[in-house]
py3Dmol code that shows the C-alpha trace and the ligand (Angstrom):
import py3Dmol

protein = """\
ATOM      1  CA  MET A   1      33.258  47.955 -44.007  1.00  0.00           C
ATOM      2  CA  GLU A   2      30.324  50.278 -43.663  1.00  0.00           C
ATOM      3  CA  ASN A   3      29.336  51.406 -40.228  1.00  0.00           C
ATOM      4  CA  LYS A   4      26.201  49.303 -40.473  1.00  0.00           C
ATOM      5  CA  PRO A   5      26.755  45.840 -41.932  1.00  0.00           C
ATOM      6  CA  PRO A   6      23.415  44.484 -43.232  1.00  0.00           C
ATOM      7  CA  VAL A   7      23.215  41.560 -40.833  1.00  0.00           C
ATOM      8  CA  LEU A   8      23.613  43.729 -37.751  1.00  0.00           C
ATOM      9  CA  GLY A   9      20.191  44.482 -36.406  1.00  0.00           C
ATOM     10  CA  SER A  10      17.892  41.639 -37.287  1.00  0.00           C
ATOM     11  CA  ALA A  11      19.484  38.813 -35.317  1.00  0.00           C
ATOM     12  CA  ALA A  12      20.009  40.939 -32.208  1.00  0.00           C
ATOM     13  CA  GLU A  13      16.345  41.791 -32.066  1.00  0.00           C
ATOM     14  CA  LYS A  14      15.363  38.161 -32.414  1.00  0.00           C
ATOM     15  CA  THR A  15      17.713  36.980 -29.639  1.00  0.00           C
ATOM     16  CA  ARG A  16      15.924  36.523 -26.330  1.00  0.00           C
ATOM     17  CA  ASN A  17      17.458  36.604 -22.832  1.00  0.00           C
ATOM     18  CA  THR A  18      19.983  39.135 -23.984  1.00  0.00           C
ATOM     19  CA  PRO A  19      21.488  41.771 -21.739  1.00  0.00           C
ATOM     20  CA  ASN A  20      19.764  44.430 -23.862  1.00  0.00           C
ATOM     21  CA  LYS A  21      16.021  44.476 -23.644  1.00  0.00           C
ATOM     22  CA  GLY A  22      15.265  46.630 -26.647  1.00  0.00           C
ATOM     23  CA  GLY A  23      17.211  49.594 -27.959  1.00  0.00           C
ATOM     24  CA  LYS A  24      20.712  49.654 -29.370  1.00  0.00           C
ATOM     25  CA  LEU A  25      23.571  49.144 -26.948  1.00  0.00           C
ATOM     26  CA  SER A  26      26.872  50.966 -26.931  1.00  0.00           C
ATOM     27  CA  ILE A  27      30.095  50.332 -25.065  1.00  0.00           C
ATOM     28  CA  LYS A  28      28.978  52.997 -22.548  1.00  0.00           C
ATOM     29  CA  ASP A  29      26.341  50.545 -21.302  1.00  0.00           C
ATOM     30  CA  PHE A  30      29.088  48.254 -19.942  1.00  0.00           C
ATOM     31  CA  GLU A  31      31.660  48.296 -17.181  1.00  0.00           C
ATOM     32  CA  ILE A  32      34.778  46.757 -18.665  1.00  0.00           C
ATOM     33  CA  GLY A  33      36.868  44.439 -16.491  1.00  0.00           C
ATOM     34  CA  ARG A  34      40.070  42.477 -16.956  1.00  0.00           C
ATOM     35  CA  PRO A  35      41.295  41.290 -20.363  1.00  0.00           C
ATOM     36  CA  LEU A  36      40.424  37.626 -20.913  1.00  0.00           C
ATOM     37  CA  GLY A  37      42.540  37.052 -23.976  1.00  0.00           C
ATOM     38  CA  LYS A  38      43.671  38.234 -27.347  1.00  0.00           C
ATOM     39  CA  GLY A  39      42.677  36.980 -30.776  1.00  0.00           C
ATOM     40  CA  LYS A  40      43.951  37.824 -34.243  1.00  0.00           C
ATOM     41  CA  PHE A  41      41.608  40.771 -34.788  1.00  0.00           C
ATOM     42  CA  GLY A  42      41.078  42.140 -31.307  1.00  0.00           C
ATOM     43  CA  SER A  43      40.810  41.472 -27.600  1.00  0.00           C
ATOM     44  CA  VAL A  44      38.256  39.944 -25.262  1.00  0.00           C
ATOM     45  CA  TYR A  45      37.344  41.528 -21.922  1.00  0.00           C
ATOM     46  CA  LEU A  46      35.268  40.506 -18.950  1.00  0.00           C
ATOM     47  CA  ALA A  47      32.385  42.963 -18.686  1.00  0.00           C
ATOM     48  CA  ARG A  48      29.025  43.558 -17.061  1.00  0.00           C
ATOM     49  CA  THR A  49      26.086  45.698 -18.010  1.00  0.00           C
ATOM     50  CA  LYS A  50      25.710  48.850 -15.930  1.00  0.00           C
ATOM     51  CA  MET A  51      22.003  48.114 -15.677  1.00  0.00           C
ATOM     52  CA  GLY A  52      21.323  44.736 -14.064  1.00  0.00           C
ATOM     53  CA  HIS A  53      25.003  43.773 -13.684  1.00  0.00           C
ATOM     54  CA  PHE A  54      24.764  41.012 -16.296  1.00  0.00           C
ATOM     55  CA  HIS A  55      28.184  39.356 -16.657  1.00  0.00           C
ATOM     56  CA  CYS A  56      29.507  38.707 -20.147  1.00  0.00           C
ATOM     57  CA  ALA A  57      32.627  38.698 -22.291  1.00  0.00           C
ATOM     58  CA  ILE A  58      33.032  41.459 -24.869  1.00  0.00           C
ATOM     59  CA  LYS A  59      35.112  40.817 -27.945  1.00  0.00           C
ATOM     60  CA  VAL A  60      36.354  44.017 -29.542  1.00  0.00           C
ATOM     61  CA  LEU A  61      37.239  43.736 -33.217  1.00  0.00           C
ATOM     62  CA  PHE A  62      38.892  46.500 -35.210  1.00  0.00           C
ATOM     63  CA  LYS A  63      37.171  47.126 -38.543  1.00  0.00           C
ATOM     64  CA  SER A  64      40.452  48.176 -40.163  1.00  0.00           C
ATOM     65  CA  GLN A  65      42.030  44.825 -39.243  1.00  0.00           C
ATOM     66  CA  LEU A  66      38.984  42.875 -40.420  1.00  0.00           C
ATOM     67  CA  ILE A  67      39.121  44.667 -43.750  1.00  0.00           C
ATOM     68  CA  SER A  68      42.863  44.225 -44.253  1.00  0.00           C
ATOM     69  CA  GLY A  69      42.426  40.541 -43.341  1.00  0.00           C
ATOM     70  CA  GLY A  70      39.607  40.310 -45.921  1.00  0.00           C
ATOM     71  CA  VAL A  71      37.282  38.670 -43.382  1.00  0.00           C
ATOM     72  CA  GLU A  72      34.479  41.209 -42.890  1.00  0.00           C
ATOM     73  CA  HIS A  73      31.875  39.181 -44.803  1.00  0.00           C
ATOM     74  CA  GLN A  74      32.928  36.032 -43.014  1.00  0.00           C
ATOM     75  CA  LEU A  75      32.370  37.805 -39.699  1.00  0.00           C
ATOM     76  CA  GLU A  76      28.885  38.829 -40.739  1.00  0.00           C
ATOM     77  CA  ARG A  77      28.029  35.251 -41.657  1.00  0.00           C
ATOM     78  CA  GLU A  78      29.424  33.851 -38.446  1.00  0.00           C
ATOM     79  CA  ILE A  79      27.530  36.431 -36.392  1.00  0.00           C
ATOM     80  CA  GLU A  80      24.360  35.402 -38.155  1.00  0.00           C
ATOM     81  CA  ILE A  81      25.029  31.726 -37.400  1.00  0.00           C
ATOM     82  CA  GLN A  82      26.153  32.059 -33.790  1.00  0.00           C
ATOM     83  CA  SER A  83      23.403  34.441 -32.742  1.00  0.00           C
ATOM     84  CA  HIS A  84      20.855  31.769 -33.657  1.00  0.00           C
ATOM     85  CA  LEU A  85      22.475  28.997 -31.651  1.00  0.00           C
ATOM     86  CA  ASN A  86      21.223  28.414 -28.132  1.00  0.00           C
ATOM     87  CA  HIS A  87      22.695  25.325 -26.464  1.00  0.00           C
ATOM     88  CA  PRO A  88      24.290  24.781 -23.011  1.00  0.00           C
ATOM     89  CA  ASN A  89      27.562  23.658 -24.622  1.00  0.00           C
ATOM     90  CA  ILE A  90      27.902  26.510 -27.124  1.00  0.00           C
ATOM     91  CA  ILE A  91      28.991  30.015 -26.128  1.00  0.00           C
ATOM     92  CA  ARG A  92      26.007  32.308 -26.662  1.00  0.00           C
ATOM     93  CA  LEU A  93      26.400  35.385 -28.793  1.00  0.00           C
ATOM     94  CA  TYR A  94      23.895  37.608 -26.998  1.00  0.00           C
ATOM     95  CA  THR A  95      24.134  40.640 -29.214  1.00  0.00           C
ATOM     96  CA  TYR A  96      26.558  42.945 -31.009  1.00  0.00           C
ATOM     97  CA  PHE A  97      26.964  46.610 -31.814  1.00  0.00           C
ATOM     98  CA  TRP A  98      29.523  48.830 -33.455  1.00  0.00           C
ATOM     99  CA  ASP A  99      30.935  52.316 -33.619  1.00  0.00           C
ATOM    100  CA  THR A 100      33.041  53.987 -36.278  1.00  0.00           C
ATOM    101  CA  LYS A 101      36.201  51.934 -35.668  1.00  0.00           C
ATOM    102  CA  LYS A 102      35.167  48.792 -33.819  1.00  0.00           C
ATOM    103  CA  ILE A 103      32.656  45.953 -33.699  1.00  0.00           C
ATOM    104  CA  TYR A 104      31.716  44.573 -30.269  1.00  0.00           C
ATOM    105  CA  LEU A 105      30.471  41.026 -29.769  1.00  0.00           C
ATOM    106  CA  VAL A 106      28.686  40.451 -26.460  1.00  0.00           C
ATOM    107  CA  LEU A 107      29.340  36.819 -25.563  1.00  0.00           C
ATOM    108  CA  GLU A 108      28.485  34.460 -22.735  1.00  0.00           C
ATOM    109  CA  TYR A 109      31.398  34.483 -20.279  1.00  0.00           C
ATOM    110  CA  ALA A 110      33.173  31.140 -19.771  1.00  0.00           C
ATOM    111  CA  PRO A 111      34.753  31.375 -16.272  1.00  0.00           C
ATOM    112  CA  GLY A 112      36.736  28.131 -16.687  1.00  0.00           C
ATOM    113  CA  GLY A 113      38.829  29.643 -19.470  1.00  0.00           C
ATOM    114  CA  GLU A 114      40.482  27.812 -22.321  1.00  0.00           C
ATOM    115  CA  MET A 115      40.269  24.042 -22.747  1.00  0.00           C
ATOM    116  CA  TYR A 116      43.672  24.128 -24.402  1.00  0.00           C
ATOM    117  CA  LYS A 117      45.248  25.670 -21.290  1.00  0.00           C
ATOM    118  CA  GLN A 118      43.598  23.063 -19.020  1.00  0.00           C
ATOM    119  CA  LEU A 119      44.893  20.267 -21.195  1.00  0.00           C
ATOM    120  CA  THR A 120      48.403  21.724 -21.271  1.00  0.00           C
ATOM    121  CA  THR A 121      48.424  22.125 -17.476  1.00  0.00           C
ATOM    122  CA  GLN A 122      46.985  18.677 -16.735  1.00  0.00           C
ATOM    123  CA  LYS A 123      48.942  17.006 -19.598  1.00  0.00           C
ATOM    124  CA  ARG A 124      45.937  14.752 -20.246  1.00  0.00           C
ATOM    125  CA  PHE A 125      42.429  14.350 -18.889  1.00  0.00           C
ATOM    126  CA  SER A 126      41.106  11.458 -16.806  1.00  0.00           C
ATOM    127  CA  GLU A 127      38.737   9.053 -18.558  1.00  0.00           C
ATOM    128  CA  PRO A 128      35.613  10.391 -16.756  1.00  0.00           C
ATOM    129  CA  THR A 129      36.492  13.983 -17.716  1.00  0.00           C
ATOM    130  CA  ALA A 130      37.227  13.081 -21.346  1.00  0.00           C
ATOM    131  CA  GLY A 131      34.056  10.972 -21.567  1.00  0.00           C
ATOM    132  CA  LYS A 132      31.886  13.754 -20.177  1.00  0.00           C
ATOM    133  CA  TYR A 133      33.404  16.249 -22.620  1.00  0.00           C
ATOM    134  CA  MET A 134      32.726  13.800 -25.468  1.00  0.00           C
ATOM    135  CA  TYR A 135      29.075  13.599 -24.476  1.00  0.00           C
ATOM    136  CA  GLU A 136      28.816  17.384 -24.317  1.00  0.00           C
ATOM    137  CA  ILE A 137      30.494  18.061 -27.652  1.00  0.00           C
ATOM    138  CA  ALA A 138      28.447  15.334 -29.378  1.00  0.00           C
ATOM    139  CA  ASP A 139      25.264  16.890 -28.002  1.00  0.00           C
ATOM    140  CA  ALA A 140      26.282  20.414 -29.100  1.00  0.00           C
ATOM    141  CA  LEU A 141      27.299  19.280 -32.598  1.00  0.00           C
ATOM    142  CA  SER A 142      24.169  17.200 -32.987  1.00  0.00           C
ATOM    143  CA  TYR A 143      22.166  20.377 -32.279  1.00  0.00           C
ATOM    144  CA  CYS A 144      24.244  22.279 -34.870  1.00  0.00           C
ATOM    145  CA  HIS A 145      23.943  19.594 -37.530  1.00  0.00           C
ATOM    146  CA  ARG A 146      20.167  19.563 -37.072  1.00  0.00           C
ATOM    147  CA  LYS A 147      20.337  23.241 -37.979  1.00  0.00           C
ATOM    148  CA  ASN A 148      22.597  22.443 -40.949  1.00  0.00           C
ATOM    149  CA  VAL A 149      25.575  24.083 -39.319  1.00  0.00           C
ATOM    150  CA  ILE A 150      28.905  22.253 -39.614  1.00  0.00           C
ATOM    151  CA  HIS A 151      31.626  23.509 -37.314  1.00  0.00           C
ATOM    152  CA  ARG A 152      34.634  22.325 -39.357  1.00  0.00           C
ATOM    153  CA  ASP A 153      37.211  23.535 -36.849  1.00  0.00           C
ATOM    154  CA  ILE A 154      36.799  21.559 -33.658  1.00  0.00           C
ATOM    155  CA  LYS A 155      40.020  21.479 -31.611  1.00  0.00           C
ATOM    156  CA  PRO A 156      40.936  22.298 -27.988  1.00  0.00           C
ATOM    157  CA  GLU A 157      41.928  25.864 -28.970  1.00  0.00           C
ATOM    158  CA  ASN A 158      38.318  26.595 -29.939  1.00  0.00           C
ATOM    159  CA  LEU A 159      36.784  25.230 -26.744  1.00  0.00           C
ATOM    160  CA  LEU A 160      36.155  26.986 -23.440  1.00  0.00           C
ATOM    161  CA  ILE A 161      35.020  25.770 -20.023  1.00  0.00           C
ATOM    162  CA  GLY A 162      31.819  26.959 -18.335  1.00  0.00           C
ATOM    163  CA  SER A 163      31.057  27.704 -14.689  1.00  0.00           C
ATOM    164  CA  ARG A 164      30.152  24.085 -13.882  1.00  0.00           C
ATOM    165  CA  GLY A 165      33.186  22.664 -15.664  1.00  0.00           C
ATOM    166  CA  GLU A 166      31.208  21.966 -18.813  1.00  0.00           C
ATOM    167  CA  LEU A 167      32.628  22.113 -22.327  1.00  0.00           C
ATOM    168  CA  LYS A 168      31.608  25.130 -24.418  1.00  0.00           C
ATOM    169  CA  ILE A 169      32.246  25.507 -28.136  1.00  0.00           C
ATOM    170  CA  GLY A 170      33.611  29.037 -28.487  1.00  0.00           C
ATOM    171  CA  ASP A 171      33.785  31.215 -31.575  1.00  0.00           C
ATOM    172  CA  PHE A 172      31.582  29.483 -34.025  1.00  0.00           C
ATOM    173  CA  GLY A 173      33.468  28.623 -37.168  1.00  0.00           C
ATOM    174  CA  TRP A 174      35.005  32.028 -37.096  1.00  0.00           C
ATOM    175  CA  SER A 175      38.327  30.555 -36.111  1.00  0.00           C
ATOM    176  CA  VAL A 176      38.516  28.844 -39.521  1.00  0.00           C
ATOM    177  CA  HIS A 177      39.410  32.250 -40.861  1.00  0.00           C
ATOM    178  CA  ALA A 178      41.328  33.529 -37.899  1.00  0.00           C
ATOM    179  CA  PRO A 179      43.938  30.843 -37.359  1.00  0.00           C
ATOM    180  CA  SER A 180      45.380  31.069 -33.900  1.00  0.00           C
ATOM    181  CA  ASN A 181      49.089  30.845 -33.295  1.00  0.00           C
ATOM    182  CA  LYS A 182      48.599  28.771 -30.183  1.00  0.00           C
ATOM    183  CA  ARG A 183      50.082  25.779 -31.905  1.00  0.00           C
ATOM    184  CA  GLN A 184      53.533  26.594 -33.123  1.00  0.00           C
ATOM    185  CA  THR A 185      54.209  23.667 -35.432  1.00  0.00           C
ATOM    186  CA  MET A 186      53.263  23.968 -39.075  1.00  0.00           C
ATOM    187  CA  CYS A 187      51.370  20.708 -39.038  1.00  0.00           C
ATOM    188  CA  GLY A 188      49.595  21.742 -35.815  1.00  0.00           C
ATOM    189  CA  THR A 189      46.749  23.302 -37.717  1.00  0.00           C
ATOM    190  CA  MET A 190      46.446  20.195 -39.936  1.00  0.00           C
ATOM    191  CA  ASP A 191      46.030  17.767 -37.061  1.00  0.00           C
ATOM    192  CA  TYR A 192      42.242  17.807 -37.079  1.00  0.00           C
ATOM    193  CA  LEU A 193      41.731  17.660 -40.858  1.00  0.00           C
ATOM    194  CA  PRO A 194      39.828  14.570 -42.054  1.00  0.00           C
ATOM    195  CA  PRO A 195      41.100  12.465 -44.982  1.00  0.00           C
ATOM    196  CA  GLU A 196      38.416  13.837 -47.342  1.00  0.00           C
ATOM    197  CA  MET A 197      39.656  17.388 -46.765  1.00  0.00           C
ATOM    198  CA  VAL A 198      43.325  16.396 -47.025  1.00  0.00           C
ATOM    199  CA  VAL A 199      42.714  14.950 -50.494  1.00  0.00           C
ATOM    200  CA  GLY A 200      40.444  17.843 -51.484  1.00  0.00           C
ATOM    201  CA  GLN A 201      37.208  15.847 -51.854  1.00  0.00           C
ATOM    202  CA  ALA A 202      33.782  17.276 -51.089  1.00  0.00           C
ATOM    203  CA  HIS A 203      33.010  17.053 -47.404  1.00  0.00           C
ATOM    204  CA  SER A 204      29.916  16.783 -45.224  1.00  0.00           C
ATOM    205  CA  ASP A 205      28.998  17.179 -41.569  1.00  0.00           C
ATOM    206  CA  ALA A 206      30.979  13.962 -40.975  1.00  0.00           C
ATOM    207  CA  VAL A 207      34.131  16.153 -40.826  1.00  0.00           C
ATOM    208  CA  ASP A 208      33.045  17.036 -37.291  1.00  0.00           C
ATOM    209  CA  LEU A 209      32.852  13.320 -36.422  1.00  0.00           C
ATOM    210  CA  TRP A 210      36.449  12.798 -37.493  1.00  0.00           C
ATOM    211  CA  ALA A 211      37.454  15.902 -35.515  1.00  0.00           C
ATOM    212  CA  ILE A 212      35.879  14.674 -32.276  1.00  0.00           C
ATOM    213  CA  GLY A 213      37.705  11.361 -32.756  1.00  0.00           C
ATOM    214  CA  VAL A 214      40.962  13.330 -32.881  1.00  0.00           C
ATOM    215  CA  LEU A 215      39.776  15.406 -29.916  1.00  0.00           C
ATOM    216  CA  CYS A 216      38.976  12.348 -27.786  1.00  0.00           C
ATOM    217  CA  TYR A 217      42.452  10.960 -28.477  1.00  0.00           C
ATOM    218  CA  GLU A 218      44.090  14.303 -27.609  1.00  0.00           C
ATOM    219  CA  PHE A 219      42.047  14.590 -24.382  1.00  0.00           C
ATOM    220  CA  LEU A 220      43.280  11.161 -23.249  1.00  0.00           C
ATOM    221  CA  VAL A 221      46.838  11.242 -24.606  1.00  0.00           C
ATOM    222  CA  GLY A 222      47.745  14.938 -24.494  1.00  0.00           C
ATOM    223  CA  LYS A 223      48.636  15.164 -28.154  1.00  0.00           C
ATOM    224  CA  PRO A 224      46.724  14.464 -31.370  1.00  0.00           C
ATOM    225  CA  PRO A 225      47.055  11.060 -33.071  1.00  0.00           C
ATOM    226  CA  PHE A 226      48.540  12.225 -36.377  1.00  0.00           C
ATOM    227  CA  GLU A 227      51.141  14.637 -35.027  1.00  0.00           C
ATOM    228  CA  HIS A 228      54.475  14.323 -36.863  1.00  0.00           C
ATOM    229  CA  GLU A 229      57.517  16.516 -37.454  1.00  0.00           C
ATOM    230  CA  GLN A 230      56.828  16.804 -41.162  1.00  0.00           C
ATOM    231  CA  GLN A 231      53.520  17.988 -42.571  1.00  0.00           C
ATOM    232  CA  THR A 232      53.741  15.373 -45.337  1.00  0.00           C
ATOM    233  CA  GLU A 233      53.954  12.616 -42.709  1.00  0.00           C
ATOM    234  CA  THR A 234      50.877  13.998 -40.954  1.00  0.00           C
ATOM    235  CA  TYR A 235      49.026  14.043 -44.272  1.00  0.00           C
ATOM    236  CA  SER A 236      49.885  10.477 -45.166  1.00  0.00           C
ATOM    237  CA  ALA A 237      49.011   9.244 -41.646  1.00  0.00           C
ATOM    238  CA  ILE A 238      45.618  11.000 -41.872  1.00  0.00           C
ATOM    239  CA  LYS A 239      44.912   9.574 -45.330  1.00  0.00           C
ATOM    240  CA  ALA A 240      45.590   6.045 -44.059  1.00  0.00           C
ATOM    241  CA  ALA A 241      44.033   6.695 -40.588  1.00  0.00           C
ATOM    242  CA  ARG A 242      47.363   5.398 -39.228  1.00  0.00           C
ATOM    243  CA  PHE A 243      48.023   6.002 -35.522  1.00  0.00           C
ATOM    244  CA  THR A 244      48.906   4.099 -32.364  1.00  0.00           C
ATOM    245  CA  TYR A 245      47.661   4.260 -28.779  1.00  0.00           C
ATOM    246  CA  PRO A 246      49.844   4.534 -25.692  1.00  0.00           C
ATOM    247  CA  ASP A 247      49.236   1.578 -23.323  1.00  0.00           C
ATOM    248  CA  HIS A 248      47.213   3.596 -20.817  1.00  0.00           C
ATOM    249  CA  VAL A 249      44.333   4.213 -23.273  1.00  0.00           C
ATOM    250  CA  LYS A 250      41.700   1.637 -22.340  1.00  0.00           C
ATOM    251  CA  LYS A 251      39.538  -0.571 -24.532  1.00  0.00           C
ATOM    252  CA  GLY A 252      36.310   1.465 -24.301  1.00  0.00           C
ATOM    253  CA  ALA A 253      37.961   4.701 -25.420  1.00  0.00           C
ATOM    254  CA  ARG A 254      39.826   2.891 -28.204  1.00  0.00           C
ATOM    255  CA  ASP A 255      36.530   1.456 -29.399  1.00  0.00           C
ATOM    256  CA  LEU A 256      34.947   4.920 -29.630  1.00  0.00           C
ATOM    257  CA  ILE A 257      37.967   6.570 -31.306  1.00  0.00           C
ATOM    258  CA  SER A 258      38.296   3.741 -33.845  1.00  0.00           C
ATOM    259  CA  LYS A 259      34.624   4.228 -34.825  1.00  0.00           C
ATOM    260  CA  LEU A 260      35.170   7.949 -35.445  1.00  0.00           C
ATOM    261  CA  LEU A 261      38.582   7.900 -37.159  1.00  0.00           C
ATOM    262  CA  VAL A 262      37.240   5.992 -40.158  1.00  0.00           C
ATOM    263  CA  ILE A 263      38.473   6.982 -43.635  1.00  0.00           C
ATOM    264  CA  ASP A 264      35.067   6.496 -45.250  1.00  0.00           C
ATOM    265  CA  ALA A 265      33.052   9.449 -43.892  1.00  0.00           C
ATOM    266  CA  LYS A 266      29.756   7.558 -44.316  1.00  0.00           C
ATOM    267  CA  LYS A 267      30.940   4.745 -42.031  1.00  0.00           C
ATOM    268  CA  ARG A 268      31.714   6.955 -39.004  1.00  0.00           C
ATOM    269  CA  ILE A 269      29.297   6.494 -36.124  1.00  0.00           C
ATOM    270  CA  SER A 270      26.699   9.219 -35.669  1.00  0.00           C
ATOM    271  CA  LEU A 271      26.678  11.863 -32.940  1.00  0.00           C
ATOM    272  CA  GLU A 272      23.685  10.187 -31.315  1.00  0.00           C
ATOM    273  CA  GLU A 273      25.646   6.912 -31.276  1.00  0.00           C
ATOM    274  CA  VAL A 274      28.576   8.743 -29.669  1.00  0.00           C
ATOM    275  CA  LYS A 275      26.260   9.969 -26.901  1.00  0.00           C
ATOM    276  CA  LYS A 276      25.022   6.424 -26.326  1.00  0.00           C
ATOM    277  CA  HIS A 277      28.414   4.714 -26.666  1.00  0.00           C
ATOM    278  CA  TYR A 278      29.031   2.428 -23.655  1.00  0.00           C
ATOM    279  CA  TRP A 279      32.346   4.112 -22.727  1.00  0.00           C
ATOM    280  CA  VAL A 280      30.861   7.634 -22.977  1.00  0.00           C
ATOM    281  CA  GLU A 281      27.843   6.601 -20.902  1.00  0.00           C
ATOM    282  CA  SER A 282      29.872   4.956 -18.159  1.00  0.00           C
ATOM    283  CA  MET A 283      32.442   7.798 -18.003  1.00  0.00           C
ATOM    284  CA  LEU A 284      29.694  10.416 -17.887  1.00  0.00           C
ATOM    285  CA  GLN A 285      28.115   8.589 -14.935  1.00  0.00           C
ATOM    286  CA  ALA A 286      31.510   8.228 -13.204  1.00  0.00           C
ATOM    287  CA  ARG A 287      32.220  11.931 -13.572  1.00  0.00           C
ATOM    288  CA  LEU A 288      28.770  12.968 -12.355  1.00  0.00           C
ATOM    289  CA  ARG A 289      29.155  10.659  -9.329  1.00  0.00           C
ATOM    290  CA  ALA A 290      32.552  12.195  -8.537  1.00  0.00           C
ATOM    291  CA  GLU A 291      31.097  15.711  -8.811  1.00  0.00           C
ATOM    292  CA  GLU A 292      28.254  14.749  -6.463  1.00  0.00           C
ATOM    293  CA  GLU A 293      30.687  13.274  -3.925  1.00  0.00           C
ATOM    294  CA  GLU A 294      32.827  16.407  -4.087  1.00  0.00           C
ATOM    295  CA  LYS A 295      29.774  18.569  -3.480  1.00  0.00           C
ATOM    296  CA  ASN A 296      28.755  16.459  -0.470  1.00  0.00           C
ATOM    297  CA  MET A 297      32.261  16.618   0.955  1.00  0.00           C
ATOM    298  CA  ARG A 298      32.343  20.395   0.588  1.00  0.00           C
ATOM    299  CA  ALA A 299      28.945  20.703   2.261  1.00  0.00           C
ATOM    300  CA  ALA A 300      30.086  18.407   5.131  1.00  0.00           C
ATOM    301  CA  SER A 301      33.275  20.384   5.663  1.00  0.00           C
ATOM    302  CA  LEU A 302      31.285  23.637   5.745  1.00  0.00           C
ATOM    303  CA  ARG A 303      28.943  22.137   8.358  1.00  0.00           C
ATOM    304  CA  ASN A 304      31.905  21.104  10.507  1.00  0.00           C
ATOM    305  CA  HIS A 305      33.322  24.605  10.636  1.00  0.00           C
TER     306      HIS A 305
END
"""
ligand_1 = """\
23
AMP
P 39.429 34.560 -29.563
O 39.640 35.845 -30.282
O 38.027 34.069 -29.639
O 40.479 33.520 -29.888
O 39.610 34.902 -28.010
C 40.869 35.182 -27.458
C 40.917 34.627 -26.057
O 39.973 35.292 -25.219
C 40.559 33.165 -25.930
O 41.663 32.345 -26.167
C 40.080 33.061 -24.496
O 41.169 32.981 -23.607
C 39.407 34.395 -24.280
N 37.957 34.304 -24.504
C 37.309 34.446 -25.682
N 35.980 34.334 -25.528
C 35.770 34.121 -24.203
C 34.599 33.902 -23.398
N 33.390 33.895 -23.952
N 34.760 33.690 -22.075
C 35.990 33.682 -21.519
N 37.136 33.877 -22.224
C 37.033 34.096 -23.548
"""
view = py3Dmol.view(width=600, height=400)
view.addModel(protein, "pdb")
view.setStyle({"model": 0}, {"cartoon": {"style": "trace"}})
view.addModel(ligand_1, "xyz")
view.setStyle({"model": 1}, {"stick": {}})
view.zoomTo()
view.show()
């Protein structure tokens, strides 16, 4: 990779509310804090700008590793896409810069950490939490689809949690080419594939609808609906949309999931319909009410001290 990939420059200048107001940044402009995590091509650190103390996450990617992985052009494309997305449920890519060996992505910091970790710790989410997340992801994907961007790799591993407990789509699409090893099983990475991709047909933005159906199930059950020991079993279950619900999954959630996990991509409900679905609406309200009550209780306990 050259020191100056063509895409670097234009998008950064167009991005508003960035920690750099004009001029090219370098790593010397940041105070680097604790490591937040490690990806396939580099590490992510908590950081803040020396000027203005703007908190962010910096992803450091090694050019040599990007080149040997054959993903440098993919990175450029994903940078171009993500730097133009500005939505409360999508991690912002504020800007980026590079030196001779490394590329630095300056990202919005998600203090709540990884969705996958939360789900593993809690085993499964409550209905209000899952419903609120469904609203948020539907809203974020609807915004992307309006911009003709299909995510194609929605799963808990690619989601983070913001400061107010909100869902944030992390690395945009980039993870398609940087498969994580967070799921150990072979079929783990296949769990979110829609039937049209399993059989190698052309696909559309409806792949994201299938994926959020799988996601909703995993949020409520703790594992995805088509998980099997053998990859071939997972494939055939996906192709037939064959899965069962544990007893605790209630009618409203089942109704939503069954309208997303539809073999015919054209018959899946739309993202706007997901947002307005009666279960999503009532769970969103329940969760917001609970948050309000918690806030009031905290305020009351502070007053009593
Ligand atoms: P990635 O290379 O994107 O898979 O990132 C590796 C890990 O770093 C993730 O699994 C997260 O734990 C962490 N991470 C990445 N981006 C952020 C961010 N914007 N805010 C907080 N943690 C992050």
